[in-house]
N, C-alpha and C positions, 0 to 999 in steps of 0.2 A: 115366289113372285119374281117376275122378270122385269128388269128395268126397261124403260122406254123413253122416247123423246118427250120433251116438254109439251109438244103440240099433238102428241098421240099418233103420229104417223108410223106406219110400218115401213121397213126398207123396201124399195122398189125392186121387184124380182128381176127385171130386165137388166139392171146394172150389176147384179151379182156381187155387190159390195165393192165394186171397182169405181174409181174416179171421184169418190167423195168420202169424207169421214162420217161414219154412221153415228147416230146419236144414241145408239144402244151402248150400255155400259160394258157388256161382254161380247162385243161384236166378233172378235176373233174366234171365240169358243162356241158361239151359238148360231153363227151364220150358216145356213144350209144353201150351198151354191154348187155350181158345176165343178168338174174336176180341175179346171184351170183356176177357179177361185179358191178351191181347197188347197191347191199347190201353193198359191200365193200366200194364203193364210199360214200354211206350214212354214214357208220361207220367213215370214215375219216373226213367227214364234221362234224359229231357229236363230234368227238374228238377235232377238232379245235375249235368248238363253246364252248365246255366245257373249253378248255384251255384259251380262250379269256375271258369267264365269270369269271374264277378263277383269271386271271390277274387283271380284273377290281375290283373284291372284295378285293384282296390283296392291291391294290392301295388305295381303299377307307379306308381300315383298317389302312394302313400306315399314311394316311393324318389325320385320327382321332387321332391316337397316337401322331402325331406331334403337333396337336392342344392342346392336354392334356399336353404334355411336355412343350410347349411354355408358357402355363398358369402358370407353376411352376417356371419359370425364374424370378429372382429378377433383374429387370432392374434398371440401375443407374439413380439417379436424374439428373436434368439439371445441377446443380452445380457440381456434381461429374464428369459428362461427360465433362463439360467445363474445369475443373481442369486437368483431365487426358489428354485432347487434348493439352492444353498449355504445359504440361510436355513433351509430345511426341515431340512437335515442338522444344522446348528448347534443349532437348537431341539430336535431329537430327542435329540441327545447331551446337552444340558443337562437335559432332563426325565428321561432315563435315569439320569444321575448323581444327580439330586435324589431320585428314587424309590429308587435303590440306597442312598444315604446314609440316607434316612429308614427304610428297611427294617433296616439295620444298627443304628441307634439304637433302634428298637422292639424288636429282638431282644435287645439288651443289657439294656434296661429290663425286659422280661418275664423274661429269665434271672436278673436280680437278685432279682425277687420269687419266682420258683419255685425258686431255690437251685441252679441248674445251667444247663447249656446247653440250648437248644431243639433245635438241629440235631444 
């Protein structure tokens, strides 16, 4: 089954697929045109292949650079990691209690001025 435009038109043979974007899904591969049109189609395919190859090479280079940079990282020891984790947990609990107490105090003060409970 061949894809076609939403209005069912076939490409105009006089244009030879030049000067407009075809509504066919596989325009570059299925278009039967003159030698000039075929050369242009081949140029477009070659450009896209070059861009894809360039993208793949840039991705490979990026990943190699990531590997090099990751080897330069000084990773913490198990003891340092455990100590930092415990510190983060303690500080989080402290600030949670601080914010909770502050919230209760503000709630009582506002309740005093409004004559009732807020919640």
